[in-house]
PDB file of N, CA, C and O in Angstrom:
ATOM      1  N   MET A   1       0.833  -1.216   0.049  1.00  0.00           N
ATOM      2  CA  MET A   1       0.073   0.280  -0.004  1.00  0.00           C
ATOM      3  C   MET A   1       0.872   1.215  -0.076  1.00  0.00           C
ATOM      4  O   MET A   1       1.930   0.977   0.506  1.00  0.00           O
ATOM      5  N   TRP A   2       0.792   2.364  -0.640  1.00  0.00           N
ATOM      6  CA  TRP A   2       1.166   3.568  -1.002  1.00  0.00           C
ATOM      7  C   TRP A   2       0.789   4.473   0.049  1.00  0.00           C
ATOM      8  O   TRP A   2      -0.434   4.603   0.084  1.00  0.00           O
ATOM      9  N   GLY A   3       1.311   5.050   0.792  1.00  0.00           N
ATOM     10  CA  GLY A   3       0.972   6.170   1.542  1.00  0.00           C
ATOM     11  C   GLY A   3       2.017   6.385   2.893  1.00  0.00           C
ATOM     12  O   GLY A   3       3.189   6.072   3.104  1.00  0.00           O
ATOM     13  N   LYS A   4       1.124   6.977   3.565  1.00  0.00           N
ATOM     14  CA  LYS A   4       1.971   7.663   5.125  1.00  0.00           C
ATOM     15  C   LYS A   4       2.367   6.495   5.834  1.00  0.00           C
ATOM     16  O   LYS A   4       1.549   5.576   5.873  1.00  0.00           O
ATOM     17  N   SER A   5       3.458   6.354   6.400  1.00  0.00           N
ATOM     18  CA  SER A   5       3.964   5.377   6.925  1.00  0.00           C
ATOM     19  C   SER A   5       3.390   5.461   8.498  1.00  0.00           C
ATOM     20  O   SER A   5       3.246   6.579   8.993  1.00  0.00           O
ATOM     21  N   LYS A   6       3.123   4.482   9.134  1.00  0.00           N
ATOM     22  CA  LYS A   6       2.739   4.556  10.527  1.00  0.00           C
ATOM     23  C   LYS A   6       3.713   5.063  11.752  1.00  0.00           C
ATOM     24  O   LYS A   6       3.500   5.486  12.888  1.00  0.00           O
ATOM     25  N   TYR A   7       4.972   4.793  10.905  1.00  0.00           N
ATOM     26  CA  TYR A   7       6.272   5.320  11.715  1.00  0.00           C
ATOM     27  C   TYR A   7       6.683   6.462  11.671  1.00  0.00           C
ATOM     28  O   TYR A   7       6.384   6.936  10.575  1.00  0.00           O
ATOM     29  N   LYS A   8       7.396   7.406  12.493  1.00  0.00           N
ATOM     30  CA  LYS A   8       7.692   8.680  12.269  1.00  0.00           C
ATOM     31  C   LYS A   8       9.200   8.201  12.511  1.00  0.00           C
ATOM     32  O   LYS A   8       9.681   7.259  13.140  1.00  0.00           O
ATOM     33  N   LYS A   9       9.800   9.339  11.679  1.00  0.00           N
ATOM     34  CA  LYS A   9      11.537   9.506  11.670  1.00  0.00           C
ATOM     35  C   LYS A   9      11.907  10.750  11.706  1.00  0.00           C
ATOM     36  O   LYS A   9      11.472  11.706  11.063  1.00  0.00           O
ATOM     37  N   GLN A  10      13.057  10.673  12.798  1.00  0.00           N
ATOM     38  CA  GLN A  10      13.982  11.940  12.696  1.00  0.00           C
ATOM     39  C   GLN A  10      15.299  11.312  12.336  1.00  0.00           C
ATOM     40  O   GLN A  10      15.478  10.162  11.935  1.00  0.00           O
ATOM     41  N   SER A  11      16.262  12.325  12.560  1.00  0.00           N
ATOM     42  CA  SER A  11      17.635  12.091  12.162  1.00  0.00           C
ATOM     43  C   SER A  11      18.268  11.191  12.997  1.00  0.00           C
ATOM     44  O   SER A  11      19.312  10.673  12.600  1.00  0.00           O
ATOM     45  N   HIS A  12      17.762  10.875  14.228  1.00  0.00           N
ATOM     46  CA  HIS A  12      18.639  10.091  14.902  1.00  0.00           C
ATOM     47  C   HIS A  12      17.361   8.852  15.537  1.00  0.00           C
ATOM     48  O   HIS A  12      17.673   8.261  16.572  1.00  0.00           O
ATOM     49  N   VAL A  13      16.260   8.584  15.019  1.00  0.00           N
ATOM     50  CA  VAL A  13      15.239   7.935  15.821  1.00  0.00           C
ATOM     51  C   VAL A  13      14.157   7.642  14.921  1.00  0.00           C
ATOM     52  O   VAL A  13      13.712   8.593  14.279  1.00  0.00           O
ATOM     53  N   VAL A  14      13.542   6.259  14.717  1.00  0.00           N
ATOM     54  CA  VAL A  14      12.225   5.972  13.907  1.00  0.00           C
ATOM     55  C   VAL A  14      11.445   5.492  15.343  1.00  0.00           C
ATOM     56  O   VAL A  14      11.842   4.798  16.279  1.00  0.00           O
ATOM     57  N   TYR A  15      10.192   6.162  15.094  1.00  0.00           N
ATOM     58  CA  TYR A  15       9.225   5.589  16.415  1.00  0.00           C
ATOM     59  C   TYR A  15       7.865   5.586  16.036  1.00  0.00           C
ATOM     60  O   TYR A  15       7.481   6.029  14.954  1.00  0.00           O
ATOM     61  N   LYS A  16       7.200   5.147  16.808  1.00  0.00           N
ATOM     62  CA  LYS A  16       5.457   4.870  16.667  1.00  0.00           C
ATOM     63  C   LYS A  16       4.954   5.318  17.845  1.00  0.00           C
ATOM     64  O   LYS A  16       5.179   4.700  18.885  1.00  0.00           O
ATOM     65  N   CYS A  17       4.265   6.368  17.821  1.00  0.00           N
ATOM     66  CA  CYS A  17       3.685   6.635  19.163  1.00  0.00           C
ATOM     67  C   CYS A  17       2.015   6.541  19.019  1.00  0.00           C
ATOM     68  O   CYS A  17       1.364   7.110  18.142  1.00  0.00           O
ATOM     69  N   ASP A  18       1.574   5.847  19.890  1.00  0.00           N
ATOM     70  CA  ASP A  18       0.259   5.201  20.041  1.00  0.00           C
ATOM     71  C   ASP A  18      -0.813   6.253  20.601  1.00  0.00           C
ATOM     72  O   ASP A  18      -1.821   6.758  20.107  1.00  0.00           O
ATOM     73  N   TYR A  19      -0.026   6.396  22.121  1.00  0.00           N
ATOM     74  CA  TYR A  19      -0.575   7.389  23.031  1.00  0.00           C
ATOM     75  C   TYR A  19       0.278   8.620  23.313  1.00  0.00           C
ATOM     76  O   TYR A  19       1.499   8.733  23.203  1.00  0.00           O
ATOM     77  N   HIS A  20      -0.660   9.550  23.712  1.00  0.00           N
ATOM     78  CA  HIS A  20       0.010  10.939  24.267  1.00  0.00           C
ATOM     79  C   HIS A  20      -0.544  11.514  25.259  1.00  0.00           C
ATOM     80  O   HIS A  20      -1.626  12.065  25.058  1.00  0.00           O
ATOM     81  N   ILE A  21       0.120  11.541  26.754  1.00  0.00           N
ATOM     82  CA  ILE A  21      -0.452  11.840  27.605  1.00  0.00           C
ATOM     83  C   ILE A  21      -0.239  13.103  28.069  1.00  0.00           C
ATOM     84  O   ILE A  21       0.934  13.371  28.332  1.00  0.00           O
ATOM     85  N   VAL A  22      -1.124  14.020  28.253  1.00  0.00           N
ATOM     86  CA  VAL A  22      -1.042  15.532  28.645  1.00  0.00           C
ATOM     87  C   VAL A  22      -1.319  15.778  30.094  1.00  0.00           C
ATOM     88  O   VAL A  22      -2.505  15.599  30.373  1.00  0.00           O
ATOM     89  N   TRP A  23      -0.383  16.221  31.322  1.00  0.00           N
ATOM     90  CA  TRP A  23      -0.782  16.583  32.320  1.00  0.00           C
ATOM     91  C   TRP A  23      -0.774  18.322  32.409  1.00  0.00           C
ATOM     92  O   TRP A  23      -0.052  19.144  31.846  1.00  0.00           O
ATOM     93  N   THR A  24      -1.854  18.473  33.329  1.00  0.00           N
ATOM     94  CA  THR A  24      -2.235  20.137  33.244  1.00  0.00           C
ATOM     95  C   THR A  24      -2.396  20.386  34.703  1.00  0.00           C
ATOM     96  O   THR A  24      -2.845  19.456  35.372  1.00  0.00           O
ATOM     97  N   ARG A  25      -2.078  21.568  35.326  1.00  0.00           N
ATOM     98  CA  ARG A  25      -2.388  21.743  36.582  1.00  0.00           C
ATOM     99  C   ARG A  25      -3.414  22.844  36.835  1.00  0.00           C
ATOM    100  O   ARG A  25      -3.293  23.677  37.733  1.00  0.00           O
ATOM    101  N   LYS A  26      -4.573  22.777  35.857  1.00  0.00           N
ATOM    102  CA  LYS A  26      -5.732  23.618  35.972  1.00  0.00           C
ATOM    103  C   LYS A  26      -6.219  22.923  37.346  1.00  0.00           C
ATOM    104  O   LYS A  26      -6.094  23.392  38.478  1.00  0.00           O
ATOM    105  N   TYR A  27      -6.775  21.753  36.995  1.00  0.00           N
ATOM    106  CA  TYR A  27      -7.450  21.109  37.993  1.00  0.00           C
ATOM    107  C   TYR A  27      -6.755  20.606  39.372  1.00  0.00           C
ATOM    108  O   TYR A  27      -5.710  19.963  39.266  1.00  0.00           O
ATOM    109  N   ARG A  28      -7.137  20.795  40.299  1.00  0.00           N
ATOM    110  CA  ARG A  28      -6.416  20.521  41.498  1.00  0.00           C
ATOM    111  C   ARG A  28      -6.813  19.222  42.042  1.00  0.00           C
ATOM    112  O   ARG A  28      -6.009  18.584  42.722  1.00  0.00           O
ATOM    113  N   PHE A  29      -8.073  18.746  41.779  1.00  0.00           N
ATOM    114  CA  PHE A  29      -8.836  17.255  42.154  1.00  0.00           C
ATOM    115  C   PHE A  29      -8.459  16.270  41.221  1.00  0.00           C
ATOM    116  O   PHE A  29      -8.217  16.700  40.093  1.00  0.00           O
ATOM    117  N   ARG A  30      -8.346  15.057  41.404  1.00  0.00           N
ATOM    118  CA  ARG A  30      -8.190  13.985  40.747  1.00  0.00           C
ATOM    119  C   ARG A  30      -9.433  13.508  39.910  1.00  0.00           C
ATOM    120  O   ARG A  30     -10.568  13.317  40.348  1.00  0.00           O
ATOM    121  N   ILE A  31      -8.954  13.342  38.509  1.00  0.00           N
ATOM    122  CA  ILE A  31     -10.069  13.055  37.604  1.00  0.00           C
ATOM    123  C   ILE A  31     -10.090  11.466  37.545  1.00  0.00           C
ATOM    124  O   ILE A  31     -11.182  10.928  37.362  1.00  0.00           O
ATOM    125  N   LEU A  32      -9.152  10.819  37.663  1.00  0.00           N
ATOM    126  CA  LEU A  32      -9.032   9.346  37.667  1.00  0.00           C
ATOM    127  C   LEU A  32      -8.839   8.877  38.909  1.00  0.00           C
ATOM    128  O   LEU A  32      -7.748   8.839  39.477  1.00  0.00           O
ATOM    129  N   THR A  33      -9.961   8.486  39.386  1.00  0.00           N
ATOM    130  CA  THR A  33     -10.054   7.701  40.774  1.00  0.00           C
ATOM    131  C   THR A  33     -10.297   6.221  40.652  1.00  0.00           C
ATOM    132  O   THR A  33     -10.596   5.594  39.636  1.00  0.00           O
ATOM    133  N   GLY A  34     -10.080   5.695  42.108  1.00  0.00           N
ATOM    134  CA  GLY A  34     -10.700   4.253  41.934  1.00  0.00           C
ATOM    135  C   GLY A  34      -9.485   3.293  41.108  1.00  0.00           C
ATOM    136  O   GLY A  34      -8.344   3.652  40.814  1.00  0.00           O
ATOM    137  N   GLU A  35     -10.051   2.150  40.885  1.00  0.00           N
ATOM    138  CA  GLU A  35      -9.316   1.414  39.956  1.00  0.00           C
ATOM    139  C   GLU A  35      -8.535   1.979  38.705  1.00  0.00           C
ATOM    140  O   GLU A  35      -7.417   1.628  38.327  1.00  0.00           O
ATOM    141  N   ALA A  36      -9.370   2.934  38.142  1.00  0.00           N
ATOM    142  CA  ALA A  36      -8.616   3.226  36.830  1.00  0.00           C
ATOM    143  C   ALA A  36      -7.746   4.354  37.362  1.00  0.00           C
ATOM    144  O   ALA A  36      -7.144   4.756  36.366  1.00  0.00           O
ATOM    145  N   GLY A  37      -7.447   4.922  38.191  1.00  0.00           N
ATOM    146  CA  GLY A  37      -6.502   5.672  38.830  1.00  0.00           C
ATOM    147  C   GLY A  37      -5.035   5.132  39.014  1.00  0.00           C
ATOM    148  O   GLY A  37      -4.006   5.488  38.439  1.00  0.00           O
ATOM    149  N   LEU A  38      -5.230   4.180  39.971  1.00  0.00           N
ATOM    150  CA  LEU A  38      -4.099   3.369  40.387  1.00  0.00           C
ATOM    151  C   LEU A  38      -3.876   2.563  39.134  1.00  0.00           C
ATOM    152  O   LEU A  38      -2.662   2.439  38.969  1.00  0.00           O
ATOM    153  N   GLN A  39      -4.592   1.945  38.153  1.00  0.00           N
ATOM    154  CA  GLN A  39      -3.955   1.313  37.009  1.00  0.00           C
ATOM    155  C   GLN A  39      -3.082   2.286  36.251  1.00  0.00           C
ATOM    156  O   GLN A  39      -2.056   1.820  35.757  1.00  0.00           O
ATOM    157  N   MET A  40      -3.358   3.656  36.077  1.00  0.00           N
ATOM    158  CA  MET A  40      -2.612   4.571  35.388  1.00  0.00           C
ATOM    159  C   MET A  40      -1.565   4.817  36.241  1.00  0.00           C
ATOM    160  O   MET A  40      -0.520   5.082  35.648  1.00  0.00           O
ATOM    161  N   GLN A  41      -1.497   4.815  37.533  1.00  0.00           N
ATOM    162  CA  GLN A  41      -0.237   5.152  37.953  1.00  0.00           C
ATOM    163  C   GLN A  41       0.619   4.018  38.138  1.00  0.00           C
ATOM    164  O   GLN A  41       1.812   4.152  38.409  1.00  0.00           O
ATOM    165  N   ARG A  42       0.071   2.934  38.006  1.00  0.00           N
ATOM    166  CA  ARG A  42       1.138   1.622  37.663  1.00  0.00           C
ATOM    167  C   ARG A  42       1.822   1.513  36.388  1.00  0.00           C
ATOM    168  O   ARG A  42       2.901   0.947  36.216  1.00  0.00           O
ATOM    169  N   ASP A  43       1.036   2.164  35.399  1.00  0.00           N
ATOM    170  CA  ASP A  43       1.383   1.947  33.853  1.00  0.00           C
ATOM    171  C   ASP A  43       2.439   3.247  33.771  1.00  0.00           C
ATOM    172  O   ASP A  43       3.473   3.106  33.118  1.00  0.00           O
ATOM    173  N   ILE A  44       2.212   4.266  34.313  1.00  0.00           N
ATOM    174  CA  ILE A  44       3.025   5.568  34.352  1.00  0.00           C
ATOM    175  C   ILE A  44       4.399   5.089  34.941  1.00  0.00           C
ATOM    176  O   ILE A  44       5.445   5.250  34.312  1.00  0.00           O
ATOM    177  N   ARG A  45       4.354   4.553  36.053  1.00  0.00           N
ATOM    178  CA  ARG A  45       5.759   4.172  36.666  1.00  0.00           C
ATOM    179  C   ARG A  45       6.488   3.076  35.972  1.00  0.00           C
ATOM    180  O   ARG A  45       7.716   3.042  35.891  1.00  0.00           O
ATOM    181  N   MET A  46       5.578   2.062  35.406  1.00  0.00           N
ATOM    182  CA  MET A  46       6.268   0.986  34.626  1.00  0.00           C
ATOM    183  C   MET A  46       6.903   1.650  33.208  1.00  0.00           C
ATOM    184  O   MET A  46       8.049   1.364  32.859  1.00  0.00           O
ATOM    185  N   TYR A  47       6.191   2.410  32.558  1.00  0.00           N
ATOM    186  CA  TYR A  47       6.683   2.779  31.494  1.00  0.00           C
ATOM    187  C   TYR A  47       7.784   3.894  31.501  1.00  0.00           C
ATOM    188  O   TYR A  47       8.517   4.005  30.518  1.00  0.00           O
ATOM    189  N   SER A  48       7.916   4.690  32.542  1.00  0.00           N
ATOM    190  CA  SER A  48       8.922   5.585  33.017  1.00  0.00           C
ATOM    191  C   SER A  48      10.223   4.908  33.588  1.00  0.00           C
ATOM    192  O   SER A  48      11.254   5.551  33.787  1.00  0.00           O
ATOM    193  N   GLU A  49      10.093   3.524  33.845  1.00  0.00           N
ATOM    194  CA  GLU A  49      11.349   2.775  34.206  1.00  0.00           C
ATOM    195  C   GLU A  49      11.997   2.328  33.031  1.00  0.00           C
ATOM    196  O   GLU A  49      13.187   2.019  33.097  1.00  0.00           O
ATOM    197  N   TYR A  50      11.170   2.225  31.607  1.00  0.00           N
ATOM    198  CA  TYR A  50      12.078   1.755  30.591  1.00  0.00           C
ATOM    199  C   TYR A  50      12.991   2.600  30.086  1.00  0.00           C
ATOM    200  O   TYR A  50      13.775   2.215  29.218  1.00  0.00           O
TER     201      TYR A  50
END
């Protein structure tokens, strides 16, 4: 198939970004609570260790 690649390239890296997480300070209360919030915390810690 001809067209846009699912991978992005820069001079020193080739990558594929599936998710983009943006943190803002506008809200001071937790939006993700309960099990969803805990799972997100675990995932962020796991990915940041890579």
